[in-house]
N, C-alpha and C positions, 0 to 999 in steps of 0.2 A: 346518149341520144339527145339531140337538140330539142329544146322546147319551142314550139311554134308560137309566134307572137301574133295574135289575132286582133290586135288593136283594141280600141275602146269597146267595139262591138263584142269581142270575145270575153272581155272582163265584165260587161253588163249582161248578166245571165238571163234576166227576165225582161219582159216588155216594160214593166214598171221601171227597172233600173236603166234601160235604154232611154226611156222617156225622160227620166230625171237627168241623165247625162246630157241628152240633147238640149234640154232646157237650160241647164247650168253652163255648159261649155260651148254650145253652138258649133259643133264640128261640121255641121251642114249650114250653109248660110240661111239666115232667116229671110222669109219672103214677105213678111208684114211686120210693121212696127206700130204699136199702140202708144199714143202720146197723151201725156197728162200735164196740165198746167198747174203749178203749185207756187203761188206767190210770185208770178212772173217768170218762173224757171220751168222749162220744159223737161219732163222726165220721160223716158222711153222704156218699153218692154218689147224686145224683139221676139218674134214667134214664127211658127211654121203653119201656114194655112191648113195643110193636110192634117196635122195633129189636132188642130182646133175643130176641123170639120168632122172628124170621126167621132168626136164626143158631143157635138152640139149641132142640132138641126139648124139653128139660127146661123151659126158660123158657116155651115155647109151652104145655106142659101146665100149668105153674104159673099162668099168667095167662089162658089162653084155653081150656084143655081142659075136659072134662066135669065134672071135680071141682074146677075153679078157683074160688077165692074172688075174685069179680069186683070186690069192694069193697076188696080189700087194697091199701093204698098204701105200707105200710112192711114191709120184710123185714129181720129181724135176721140178721146173718151172724156166727156165733160161731167157725167153724172155719178162717177165713182172715183174714189181716191186710188192711187196706184196700188196700195197695199191690198185692197179688196180685189182688184183685177188680177194681181199676182197670185192670190189664193185660188181664184177661178182657173187660171191657166195652169197652175201646179196640179190642180185636181184633174184637168183635162189631159195633161201629159202623163201623169204618173199615179193617178188616184190618191194623191196626197190630201188627206183630210186635215184641215187646219187645226192647230193646237190652240185652244182657247184658254189655256191655263195662264195664270199670272195676270196682273193688272187689276184695276177696279172692276167689280162685277157689273156696274152700270155701264161703263165704257165697253166692256166685252159684249154686253147685250146689244148695244148699238152697232158694234162692228158685225156681230153675227147677223143681226137683222139686215144690215146693208148687204152682206154677202148672200143672204137668203134672197133678197130682192134681185141682186145681180145674177145669181144662179137661175132664178125664175125667168128673168128677162132673156137670158141667153140659152134657155132650154137645157139645163143640166140638172135633171130631176134628182139624181143620187146625191149631189152636193146640197140641193135644197132640202132633201130629206134629213141629211146630217145636221144642217143648221136648225131646222125645225125641232129636231130632237134635243139639240143643245139648249135652245130657248125654253122648251117645255120642261126640261130637267131643271133649269135655273128657277123656273116658277115654283117648282115643288120644294125648293129650299127657301123657306120664308125669309124675307128681308134682304135677299141678295141683290135684287134689282128693283128699279123704279117701275112698279107694276102699272101704275096709271099712265106714265109716259110710254111704256111699251105697248099698252093697249091702244093709245092714240096712234102710234106708228103702225101697229099691226092692222088696224082698221083699214089702212090704205093698201094692205098687201095680203094678209093671211088670215083667213077665217079660223083656222085651227088654233093659231096663237091667240087670236082675239078671244076665243072661247076659254082657253087656258088662263088668260089674264083675268077675265071676268069671274071665272070659278075661284081664283085665288082671292079676288076682292070680295066675292060673296062669302067665302069662308072666314076672312079676317078683315072686314071693312075698316075698322078703326086703326088697326095696325098699318094697313096699306096707306091710309090717308095721312097718318102721323109721319110716316117715313118719306112721303113724296114731296117733291118740289111742286107745289100746286100751280106755279106759273106755267108748268108744262101741260096742264090739263085744261082742255077747252071747257067752256060753259056747258055745252051740250053733254060732254062726257061727265062732268060733275053732276049734272041733273040726273043722268042715267044711273050713276053710281049710287046717289042718294035714294033714287026711286027703288033700285034693286035691294038696297039695304033695309028698306021698310017692309019688304015682302017676307 
């Protein structure tokens, strides 16, 4: 008996596998390209509006909502590096949670915070939840990240992370300040840290 060949669709048995294949191999032409400038070089991420729209209300509004520019095929992304946006898109296509292992803990915390900001901006709450948990977990392991710097960044974005960073500083203020690059800490933040440590 001959075995039927069902193509890539037959080999990708779950929606997640089909999404991964679609993203990596583009068997269907992409209908939107995200552009990133990097030291004068333009880098691209091709994608499918439909796949983005089913995972993000923001992308849905951007591509299919009443005010959508239906002829738009290129979107310039100026506020995130390509690596951050690739992680967002991989999550939307295939629920791929980024692996934050390896690298310096301080650099990882910055990347995770950027991805959290991106997921929040584009309305992807499950990815934001994953990033938030990763950051809070890093706070629980003392000395892994620059808590004061994280607190300064979190103030702009996330109340839950801000509270976690302040709790860590409250528990170990001297250790937090010894480890930190104090040039990352604003005067207002330093005053608050010192005020809290006296209570």
